[in-house]
Backbone as ProteinMPNN parsed JSONL, in Angstrom:
{"seq_chain_A": "XXXXXXXXXXXXXXXXXXXXXXXXXXXXXXXXXXXXXXXXXXXXXXXXXXXXXXXXXXXXXXXXXXXXXXXXXXXXXXXXXXXXXXXXXXXXXXXXXXXXXXXXXXXXXXXXXXXXXXXXXXXXXXXXXXXXXXXXXXXXXXXXXXXXXXXXXXXXXXXXXXXXXXXXXXXXXX", "coords_chain_A": {"N_chain_A": [[97.443, 113.725, 121.005], [97.991, 111.355, 120.107], [99.738, 108.358, 118.788], [100.51, 105.486, 120.698], [103.664, 103.366, 120.261], [105.115, 100.62, 120.24], [108.954, 99.439, 119.859], [110.843, 97.29, 118.467], [113.966, 95.638, 117.986], [116.192, 93.187, 116.159], [119.056, 90.936, 115.524], [119.285, 90.95, 111.956], [120.02, 89.154, 108.561], [121.186, 90.758, 107.323], [121.805, 93.046, 108.732], [120.554, 94.673, 111.142], [117.174, 94.941, 112.065], [114.286, 96.29, 112.511], [111.067, 96.272, 114.251], [107.784, 97.655, 114.529], [104.987, 98.357, 116.737], [101.438, 99.278, 117.561], [98.911, 99.157, 119.736], [96.879, 98.321, 118.379], [98.355, 96.272, 116.237], [101.43, 95.134, 114.451], [102.538, 97.616, 112.858], [104.86, 98.77, 111.437], [108.182, 98.255, 109.969], [111.553, 97.804, 109.488], [113.412, 96.654, 107.272], [116.098, 97.57, 106.497], [117.729, 100.644, 107.214], [117.446, 101.848, 109.473], [116.351, 102.365, 112.782], [115.455, 104.876, 113.469], [114.986, 106.481, 111.057], [112.843, 104.655, 110.086], [111.185, 104.957, 112.336], [110.863, 107.804, 111.967], [109.327, 107.803, 109.348], [106.667, 106.36, 110.064], [106.026, 108.448, 112.003], [105.451, 110.695, 110.095], [103.054, 109.79, 108.775], [101.142, 109.414, 110.851], [100.645, 110.749, 114.563], [102.992, 109.741, 117.068], [104.108, 108.362, 119.726], [107.175, 106.848, 120.7], [108.246, 104.17, 121.7], [110.994, 102.079, 123.003], [111.064, 98.686, 123.54], [112.416, 95.517, 123.869], [110.85, 93.36, 124.104], [108.311, 93.255, 123.573], [107.337, 92.989, 120.831], [108.445, 90.485, 120.435], [107.121, 88.246, 119.678], [106.383, 88.443, 117.06], [109.067, 89.021, 116.14], [109.943, 86.354, 116.242], [108.645, 84.888, 114.524], [109.528, 86.402, 111.933], [111.76, 85.716, 112.242], [111.989, 82.796, 111.889], [110.673, 82.716, 109.398], [112.868, 83.971, 107.694], [114.841, 81.961, 108.087], [113.884, 79.647, 106.664], [111.712, 78.282, 107.865], [109.327, 79.076, 107.939], [106.099, 79.935, 106.094], [104.468, 81.239, 105.784], [102.47, 84.546, 107.859], [100.502, 85.092, 110.407], [99.572, 87.478, 111.555], [98.485, 90.068, 113.495], [97.957, 93.421, 112.233], [98.06, 97.049, 111.324], [97.803, 99.012, 110.02], [98.529, 102.072, 108.047], [97.455, 104.1, 105.506], [96.538, 105.554, 102.434], [93.425, 104.415, 100.819], [93.59, 103.566, 98.244], [96.222, 102.589, 98.59], [95.608, 100.753, 100.713], [94.456, 99.027, 99.321], [96.051, 97.88, 97.383], [98.132, 96.47, 99.487], [96.217, 95.083, 100.413], [95.945, 93.035, 98.518], [98.67, 92.257, 98.189], [99.215, 90.517, 99.936], [97.747, 88.323, 99.638], [99.542, 87.074, 97.689], [100.973, 84.309, 97.046], [103.494, 82.043, 98.884], [106.358, 81.709, 97.458], [105.714, 82.381, 94.878], [105.395, 84.941, 92.547], [103.724, 88.019, 91.321], [103.074, 90.646, 88.645], [103.527, 94.164, 88.616], [101.671, 95.041, 86.703], [99.514, 93.317, 86.952], [98.47, 93.245, 89.524], [97.339, 96.061, 89.206], [95.321, 95.256, 87.609], [93.591, 93.61, 88.626], [93.007, 95.245, 90.647], [91.431, 96.479, 88.799], [92.117, 98.769, 87.339], [93.837, 98.783, 84.81], [95.533, 100.464, 83.901], [97.317, 101.249, 85.629], [99.802, 100.21, 86.527], [102.249, 101.744, 87.411], [101.271, 103.268, 89.635], [100.618, 101.317, 91.203], [102.873, 100.09, 91.842], [103.957, 102.291, 93.507], [102.533, 102.274, 95.444], [103.018, 99.941, 96.745], [106.009, 100.585, 97.169], [105.65, 102.173, 99.104], [104.66, 100.633, 101.485], [104.346, 99.733, 104.65], [105.422, 97.456, 106.08], [107.408, 95.326, 105.073], [107.749, 91.806, 104.518], [106.238, 90.854, 105.883], [103.526, 91.828, 104.398], [104.131, 91.183, 101.616], [105.464, 92.596, 99.878], [107.638, 92.349, 98.243], [107.428, 90.385, 96.411], [106.32, 91.282, 94.092], [107.15, 91.814, 90.87], [108.71, 93.094, 87.781], [106.624, 92.833, 84.415], [108.177, 91.565, 82.447], [109.86, 89.934, 84.171], [111.971, 91.108, 85.316], [113.389, 92.266, 88.446], [112.266, 94.747, 89.208], [111.798, 97.469, 91.54], [112.394, 97.854, 95.16], [112.324, 99.245, 98.313], [113.938, 98.691, 100.286], [115.977, 97.987, 99.358], [117.579, 96.01, 96.186], [119.119, 93.801, 96.373], [118.375, 92.54, 98.962], [115.737, 92.138, 98.042], [115.972, 90.481, 96.029], [117.552, 88.479, 98.0], [115.267, 87.317, 99.061], [113.473, 86.8, 97.139], [115.105, 84.302, 96.455], [115.376, 82.819, 98.369], [112.719, 81.919, 99.086], [112.17, 80.598, 96.666], [113.612, 78.01, 97.161], [116.462, 78.303, 96.698], [119.413, 77.806, 97.792], [121.438, 79.96, 99.98], [123.819, 82.27, 101.594], [123.746, 85.193, 103.255], [126.091, 86.819, 102.394], [127.202, 85.599, 100.194], [125.303, 86.828, 98.542], [126.174, 89.263, 98.202]], "CA_chain_A": [[97.476, 112.764, 121.549], [98.954, 110.197, 118.912], [99.472, 106.337, 119.212], [101.963, 104.604, 121.421], [104.072, 102.511, 119.413], [106.174, 99.878, 120.595], [109.886, 99.553, 119.018], [111.953, 96.015, 119.062], [114.896, 95.422, 117.256], [117.262, 92.215, 116.241], [120.08, 91.259, 114.211], [118.973, 89.699, 110.834], [120.872, 88.493, 108.124], [122.121, 92.192, 106.725], [122.108, 93.824, 109.735], [119.88, 95.139, 112.053], [115.727, 94.746, 111.707], [113.482, 96.562, 113.287], [110.019, 96.386, 114.111], [107.519, 98.908, 115.519], [103.572, 98.063, 116.911], [100.632, 99.78, 118.407], [97.826, 98.04, 120.845], [96.136, 97.183, 117.428], [99.342, 95.18, 115.697], [102.421, 95.621, 113.4], [102.405, 98.845, 112.193], [105.975, 99.206, 110.677], [109.067, 96.915, 110.029], [112.719, 98.397, 108.787], [114.661, 95.565, 106.813], [117.447, 98.189, 106.323], [117.721, 101.954, 107.289], [117.125, 101.585, 110.982], [115.202, 102.688, 113.868], [115.326, 106.409, 113.424], [114.231, 106.421, 109.436], [111.446, 103.85, 110.695], [110.319, 106.119, 113.51], [110.43, 109.274, 110.728], [108.242, 107.286, 108.366], [105.941, 106.287, 110.844], [105.644, 109.719, 112.439], [105.084, 111.272, 109.167], [101.6, 109.369, 108.74], [100.282, 109.407, 112.389], [101.332, 111.473, 115.202], [103.423, 108.198, 117.446], [104.94, 108.171, 120.723], [107.817, 106.06, 120.61], [108.888, 103.523, 123.319], [111.962, 101.151, 122.846], [110.79, 97.706, 124.005], [112.563, 94.438, 123.444], [109.845, 92.162, 124.547], [106.724, 93.664, 122.835], [107.263, 92.615, 119.614], [108.912, 89.299, 120.474], [106.634, 87.244, 118.774], [106.835, 88.848, 115.411], [110.353, 88.94, 115.522], [110.484, 85.142, 116.462], [108.225, 84.323, 113.093], [110.346, 86.75, 111.243], [113.591, 84.818, 112.005], [111.863, 81.347, 111.314], [110.795, 82.826, 107.48], [114.164, 84.003, 107.171], [115.765, 80.578, 108.281], [113.014, 79.141, 105.408], [111.362, 77.552, 108.379], [107.596, 79.526, 107.796], [105.997, 80.274, 104.593], [103.07, 82.592, 106.156], [102.5, 85.259, 109.039], [98.896, 85.269, 110.826], [99.623, 88.572, 112.29], [97.617, 91.467, 113.87], [98.505, 94.574, 111.216], [98.055, 98.271, 111.983], [98.45, 99.929, 108.893], [98.03, 103.383, 108.029], [97.581, 104.34, 104.478], [95.633, 105.587, 101.809], [92.641, 103.778, 100.239], [94.228, 103.092, 97.323], [97.353, 101.889, 99.237], [95.203, 99.266, 101.389], [93.947, 97.986, 98.214], [97.159, 97.287, 97.069], [98.532, 95.876, 100.305], [95.647, 93.575, 100.778], [96.325, 92.383, 97.381], [99.793, 92.044, 98.058], [99.002, 89.668, 100.911], [97.349, 86.471, 98.466], [101.037, 86.363, 96.555], [101.677, 82.925, 97.947], [105.176, 82.294, 99.076], [107.281, 81.332, 96.746], [105.339, 82.783, 93.64], [105.55, 86.868, 91.861], [102.663, 88.748, 90.368], [103.691, 91.786, 88.138], [102.862, 95.574, 88.562], [100.555, 95.143, 85.473], [98.6, 92.171, 87.227], [97.828, 93.728, 90.282], [96.832, 97.212, 88.561], [94.219, 94.677, 86.098], [93.089, 93.077, 89.663], [92.453, 96.302, 90.791], [90.107, 97.433, 87.998], [92.956, 99.827, 87.062], [94.742, 98.107, 84.474], [97.048, 101.329, 83.145], [97.745, 102.047, 86.914], [100.907, 99.295, 87.336], [103.052, 102.62, 87.981], [100.716, 103.645, 90.635], [100.537, 100.188, 92.32], [104.649, 100.149, 92.368], [104.49, 103.25, 94.28], [101.899, 101.845, 96.742], [103.764, 98.818, 97.295], [107.122, 101.079, 97.551], [105.145, 102.905, 100.845], [104.203, 99.631, 102.317], [105.622, 99.789, 105.777], [105.742, 96.7, 106.852], [107.572, 94.276, 104.164], [107.282, 90.476, 104.5], [104.179, 90.881, 105.969], [102.927, 92.404, 103.253], [105.156, 90.64, 100.95], [105.744, 93.412, 98.281], [108.988, 91.606, 97.225], [107.013, 89.42, 95.395], [106.105, 91.839, 93.11], [108.245, 92.11, 89.825], [107.89, 93.722, 86.246], [106.141, 92.123, 83.44], [109.153, 90.802, 81.832], [110.744, 89.167, 84.697], [112.728, 92.074, 86.225], [112.829, 92.725, 89.702], [111.394, 96.393, 89.034], [112.163, 97.929, 92.579], [112.283, 97.762, 96.351], [112.654, 99.685, 98.938], [114.784, 98.232, 101.508], [117.273, 97.246, 98.263], [117.702, 95.181, 95.138], [119.876, 92.869, 97.086], [117.744, 91.98, 99.922], [114.465, 91.397, 97.184], [116.862, 89.112, 95.31], [117.588, 87.155, 98.925], [113.713, 86.942, 99.452], [112.644, 85.846, 96.501], [115.631, 83.037, 96.16], [114.872, 82.064, 100.014], [111.27, 81.456, 98.468], [112.484, 79.835, 95.393], [114.504, 77.016, 97.63], [117.75, 78.54, 96.384], [120.698, 78.049, 98.728], [122.621, 80.655, 100.244], [123.558, 82.837, 102.715], [123.721, 86.745, 102.387], [127.591, 86.962, 102.231], [127.036, 85.319, 98.895], [124.558, 87.879, 97.348], [126.698, 90.879, 97.663]], "C_chain_A": [[98.102, 111.505, 121.151], [98.892, 108.958, 119.631], [100.797, 105.872, 119.842], [102.307, 103.42, 120.382], [105.121, 102.18, 120.035], [107.356, 99.315, 119.859], [110.809, 98.418, 119.541], [112.969, 96.181, 117.667], [115.799, 94.158, 117.036], [117.994, 91.833, 115.055], [119.452, 90.311, 112.99], [120.115, 89.537, 110.079], [121.616, 89.869, 107.39], [122.126, 93.31, 107.261], [120.968, 93.911, 110.941], [117.985, 95.243, 111.774], [114.897, 95.056, 112.832], [112.091, 96.375, 113.17], [109.113, 97.516, 115.117], [105.365, 97.985, 115.836], [103.146, 98.568, 117.935], [99.241, 98.872, 118.93], [97.313, 97.58, 119.324], [96.886, 95.941, 116.425], [100.134, 95.935, 115.121], [102.012, 96.911, 112.812], [103.597, 99.534, 111.484], [107.15, 98.272, 111.21], [109.917, 97.676, 108.794], [113.524, 97.006, 108.531], [116.236, 96.305, 106.891], [116.761, 99.81, 106.391], [117.831, 102.133, 108.872], [116.014, 101.865, 111.488], [114.606, 104.092, 113.346], [114.427, 106.315, 111.872], [112.683, 106.057, 109.805], [110.472, 104.871, 111.448], [109.738, 107.429, 112.97], [109.612, 108.936, 110.263], [106.842, 107.279, 109.05], [105.526, 107.51, 110.866], [105.218, 110.685, 111.371], [103.541, 111.121, 108.106], [100.557, 109.467, 109.538], [101.186, 110.196, 113.508], [101.717, 110.347, 116.327], [104.089, 109.032, 118.614], [105.621, 106.682, 120.712], [108.313, 105.318, 121.955], [110.192, 102.001, 122.758], [111.501, 100.202, 124.029], [110.855, 96.172, 123.826], [111.494, 93.318, 123.386], [108.498, 92.55, 123.86], [106.523, 93.173, 121.604], [107.895, 91.316, 119.178], [108.265, 88.203, 119.407], [106.56, 86.72, 117.098], [108.012, 88.83, 115.316], [110.912, 87.371, 115.555], [109.987, 84.27, 114.831], [109.008, 84.835, 112.367], [111.569, 85.605, 111.023], [113.585, 83.54, 111.732], [111.686, 81.515, 109.641], [112.28, 83.019, 107.11], [115.414, 82.828, 107.247], [114.896, 79.365, 107.168], [112.413, 77.923, 106.055], [109.532, 77.813, 108.532], [107.705, 80.062, 106.47], [104.465, 81.208, 105.216], [103.142, 83.472, 107.578], [100.891, 85.212, 109.047], [99.344, 86.256, 112.069], [99.176, 89.96, 112.65], [98.148, 92.582, 112.882], [97.605, 95.882, 111.485], [98.405, 98.828, 110.881], [97.653, 101.32, 108.61], [98.582, 103.739, 106.282], [96.517, 104.924, 103.662], [94.449, 104.674, 101.23], [93.341, 102.915, 99.218], [95.471, 102.051, 97.985], [96.974, 100.563, 99.561], [95.173, 98.645, 100.545], [95.032, 97.384, 98.137], [97.758, 96.625, 97.83], [97.77, 94.502, 100.605], [95.86, 92.372, 99.449], [98.033, 91.39, 97.107], [99.856, 90.726, 98.746], [98.596, 88.328, 100.243], [97.982, 86.435, 97.407], [101.327, 85.333, 97.397], [102.956, 82.859, 97.914], [105.496, 81.302, 98.219], [106.974, 81.809, 94.987], [105.566, 84.456, 93.368], [104.012, 86.737, 91.63], [103.375, 90.509, 90.12], [103.047, 92.867, 88.625], [101.576, 95.414, 88.251], [99.271, 94.42, 86.104], [97.763, 92.796, 88.438], [96.939, 95.043, 89.732], [95.66, 96.159, 87.75], [93.548, 93.893, 87.71], [92.263, 94.433, 90.616], [91.18, 97.148, 90.378], [90.806, 98.617, 87.199], [94.036, 99.29, 86.227], [95.908, 98.974, 83.965], [97.689, 101.908, 84.98], [99.075, 101.071, 87.344], [102.14, 100.588, 88.022], [102.623, 103.122, 89.697], [100.626, 102.023, 91.975], [102.036, 99.95, 92.506], [104.788, 101.298, 93.154], [103.441, 103.04, 95.69], [102.568, 100.502, 97.267], [105.012, 99.345, 98.003], [106.638, 101.973, 99.042], [104.838, 101.382, 101.382], [104.99, 99.807, 103.748], [105.61, 98.516, 106.903], [106.082, 95.165, 105.589], [107.866, 93.085, 105.261], [105.945, 89.856, 105.003], [103.315, 90.676, 105.474], [103.973, 92.396, 102.022], [104.94, 91.379, 99.645], [107.279, 92.896, 97.186], [108.668, 90.437, 96.662], [106.479, 89.582, 94.304], [107.244, 92.285, 92.03], [107.68, 93.111, 88.554], [107.396, 92.327, 85.557], [106.892, 91.237, 82.875], [110.231, 90.339, 82.849], [111.636, 90.129, 85.191], [112.119, 92.324, 87.69], [111.892, 94.384, 90.266], [112.222, 97.145, 90.992], [112.025, 97.247, 94.222], [113.285, 98.597, 97.268], [113.891, 99.588, 99.985], [115.714, 97.367, 100.237], [117.506, 96.358, 97.524], [118.053, 94.09, 95.475], [119.128, 91.703, 97.951], [116.248, 91.436, 99.084], [115.296, 90.105, 96.579], [116.765, 87.811, 96.658], [116.031, 86.482, 99.176], [113.358, 85.943, 98.645], [113.348, 84.593, 96.209], [115.693, 81.916, 97.479], [113.562, 81.362, 99.449], [111.301, 80.406, 97.748], [113.266, 77.958, 95.934], [115.633, 77.278, 97.383], [119.01, 78.95, 97.981], [121.23, 78.827, 99.191], [122.686, 81.794, 101.299], [123.85, 84.242, 102.55], [124.97, 87.23, 102.186], [127.358, 86.956, 100.626], [125.99, 85.865, 97.662], [125.135, 89.163, 97.557], [127.322, 90.852, 96.148]], "O_chain_A": [[98.67, 110.744, 121.934], [98.284, 108.604, 120.641], [101.929, 105.969, 119.368], [101.479, 102.708, 119.815], [105.991, 102.967, 120.409], [106.947, 98.526, 119.007], [111.4, 98.43, 120.62], [112.693, 96.738, 116.604], [116.379, 93.998, 118.11], [117.757, 92.196, 113.903], [119.195, 89.116, 113.134], [121.206, 89.7, 110.625], [122.747, 89.708, 106.932], [122.345, 94.388, 106.708], [120.707, 92.879, 111.56], [117.832, 96.023, 110.834], [114.761, 94.378, 113.85], [111.692, 96.287, 112.009], [109.544, 98.073, 116.127], [104.808, 97.205, 115.064], [103.743, 98.598, 119.011], [98.768, 97.947, 118.269], [97.371, 96.369, 119.113], [96.291, 94.968, 115.962], [99.96, 97.152, 115.062], [100.916, 96.976, 112.256], [103.473, 100.656, 110.994], [107.23, 97.711, 112.303], [109.495, 98.043, 107.697], [114.138, 96.394, 109.404], [117.272, 95.743, 107.248], [115.707, 100.172, 105.868], [118.743, 102.905, 109.167], [114.905, 101.731, 110.972], [113.47, 104.273, 112.908], [113.222, 106.065, 111.838], [111.689, 106.783, 109.828], [109.38, 105.362, 111.161], [108.686, 107.998, 113.26], [108.634, 109.636, 110.527], [105.96, 108.059, 108.688], [104.75, 107.902, 109.994], [104.534, 111.612, 111.806], [103.089, 111.831, 107.208], [99.374, 109.577, 109.215], [102.403, 110.256, 113.327], [100.672, 109.814, 116.702], [104.528, 110.172, 118.463], [104.993, 105.623, 120.714], [108.674, 105.854, 123.003], [109.786, 101.042, 122.101], [111.479, 100.584, 125.199], [109.836, 95.5, 123.666], [111.488, 92.466, 122.498], [107.667, 91.646, 123.776], [105.357, 92.908, 121.313], [107.969, 90.961, 118.001], [108.852, 87.53, 118.56], [106.609, 85.716, 116.388], [108.335, 88.566, 114.157], [112.001, 87.063, 115.071], [110.621, 83.419, 114.207], [109.613, 83.953, 111.757], [112.038, 84.968, 110.079], [114.605, 82.935, 111.399], [112.246, 80.824, 108.789], [112.832, 82.28, 106.295], [116.509, 82.811, 106.684], [115.415, 78.265, 106.98], [112.374, 76.828, 105.494], [108.71, 77.049, 109.037], [108.68, 80.473, 105.841], [103.6, 81.673, 104.474], [103.917, 83.034, 108.428], [100.162, 85.269, 108.057], [99.444, 85.914, 113.247], [99.585, 90.926, 112.005], [99.359, 92.364, 112.866], [96.444, 95.713, 111.858], [99.583, 99.183, 110.839], [96.479, 101.571, 108.882], [99.746, 103.665, 105.891], [95.409, 104.821, 104.189], [95.05, 103.6, 101.267], [93.605, 101.724, 99.385], [95.484, 100.837, 97.782], [97.483, 99.526, 99.136], [95.764, 97.567, 100.608], [95.162, 96.33, 98.759], [98.298, 95.734, 97.174], [98.208, 93.387, 100.886], [95.902, 91.145, 99.543], [98.397, 90.472, 96.372], [100.503, 89.824, 98.214], [99.27, 87.317, 100.437], [97.543, 86.007, 96.34], [101.929, 85.521, 98.454], [103.62, 83.478, 97.082], [104.988, 80.181, 98.224], [107.779, 81.637, 94.072], [105.992, 85.088, 94.334], [103.291, 85.743, 91.711], [103.907, 91.273, 90.925], [101.938, 92.653, 89.113], [100.592, 95.527, 88.982], [98.137, 94.825, 85.847], [96.536, 92.86, 88.374], [95.724, 94.935, 89.896], [94.992, 96.94, 87.072], [92.421, 93.589, 87.321], [91.131, 94.409, 91.098], [90.395, 97.916, 90.933], [90.132, 99.354, 86.48], [95.16, 99.261, 86.728], [97.002, 98.505, 83.651], [98.398, 102.885, 85.22], [99.413, 101.158, 88.524], [102.806, 100.316, 89.02], [103.387, 103.282, 90.649], [100.596, 101.954, 93.203], [102.309, 99.521, 93.627], [105.928, 101.395, 93.607], [103.63, 103.606, 96.766], [102.441, 100.249, 98.465], [105.305, 98.914, 99.118], [107.461, 102.301, 99.896], [105.127, 101.755, 102.519], [106.204, 100.006, 103.791], [105.739, 98.566, 108.126], [105.282, 94.268, 105.326], [108.128, 93.247, 106.452], [105.12, 88.979, 104.743], [102.437, 89.834, 105.659], [104.517, 93.4, 101.563], [104.408, 90.947, 98.623], [107.675, 93.047, 96.03], [109.486, 89.547, 96.428], [106.134, 88.689, 93.53], [108.148, 93.053, 92.363], [106.593, 93.677, 88.436], [107.622, 91.171, 85.917], [106.446, 90.099, 82.725], [111.409, 90.33, 82.491], [112.436, 89.407, 85.786], [110.955, 92.504, 88.048], [111.252, 94.801, 91.232], [113.434, 97.014, 91.166], [111.533, 96.126, 94.35], [114.507, 98.693, 97.159], [114.62, 100.524, 100.312], [116.023, 96.181, 100.357], [117.786, 95.392, 98.234], [117.421, 93.152, 94.99], [119.178, 90.482, 97.802], [115.698, 90.409, 99.481], [115.07, 88.916, 96.806], [116.232, 86.705, 96.563], [115.804, 85.299, 99.434], [113.05, 84.781, 98.908], [112.655, 83.68, 95.76], [115.947, 80.713, 97.535], [113.538, 80.131, 99.439], [110.655, 79.386, 97.988], [113.362, 76.991, 95.179], [116.33, 76.387, 97.867], [119.23, 79.893, 98.74], [122.345, 78.538, 98.757], [121.648, 82.204, 101.818], [124.302, 84.478, 101.429], [124.927, 88.349, 101.673], [127.326, 87.962, 99.919], [125.87, 85.553, 96.477], [124.575, 90.152, 97.084], [127.731, 91.891, 95.63]]}, "name": "protein", "num_of_chains": 1, "seq": "XXXXXXXXXXXXXXXXXXXXXXXXXXXXXXXXXXXXXXXXXXXXXXXXXXXXXXXXXXXXXXXXXXXXXXXXXXXXXXXXXXXXXXXXXXXXXXXXXXXXXXXXXXXXXXXXXXXXXXXXXXXXXXXXXXXXXXXXXXXXXXXXXXXXXXXXXXXXXXXXXXXXXXXXXXXXXX"}
């Protein structure tokens, strides 16, 4: 049968951003990589039927645009996340990291009661299907290094700078 997923896109600071939602909430966001890659990733987790509909995700697109313009600090959006139990626990903890703050992979592992699972936390964060809404960009290395980010470290730095109040345009981050 499969899940009906509506796909919408808009032009972001570094190129097209794509958003997917089911009847339950947002299930996928691509900050970089395109619509086809996002659909492949979601389709690998669950059988989906994708339909392009620019109006379906308008409210979420507007909220993301407000965030990228520095006008929004929180998201109150219904999500439909598809992951393992461990991934879901990590994603819930990521949502608790406040705007403008960061946590280390080890800190999240400790909060999970698994102090030696920092790499597993990083792996779960890397599989986060809805970056920005589940702010995996706020996860850094213990020594302050950026660590990884599936959308690219340039975008991670841009987002962290945005939240820190560092004024710059995307062209300046290249």
